[in-house]
Residue, then its C-alpha position, 0 to 999 in steps of 0.5 A: m500500500k502506497k502512502t501519499i504525504e501532503l506537505p504544508v508548503e513547497i520546498g523553497t517557500v519563505v516562512y516566518e516563525e512565531d518566535f522570530p517573526r521578522y526573520p524570513q526563513r526558507v523551507i529546505g526540506y522535510r524529513i520523517g523521524r528525528m529532527m535535524g541535528e538530533d543524534e539518536e541518543d538525544f532523540n526525544e521520546e515525545n517525538e513520533l518516529d513517523e512524524l513529518y518535520m519541516e526543515i528551515e534555514g535563514c538568517g544564520m538559523f537552522g531548525s526543525f518543526r513538526a509540519s503540523s505546527f504550520g499555521k500555529s507557530i510557522f506562517l507564510t507572512s511575518e504579520e501572521a507570525e507577529r500576531a501569533a507572538s503577540s497573542d501569547 
């Protein structure tokens, strides 16, 4: 049985993080399982092995986020990210 994964945005899309809403970051890929830079011995047991992660980079920062956080803490515009940051 084949599974189709639906990605929230295309690779290369510029996104904005709630914690850094003024800094554009580019989606550089997706992965399933451990987050980027996380060694096996550091693997957080809360992370699901089959969960989809979005890899982003920009302004000297790199990060991994659950793809399910798109629209919650990762946004297409800086305005959306700033609104989310100010509502916390």
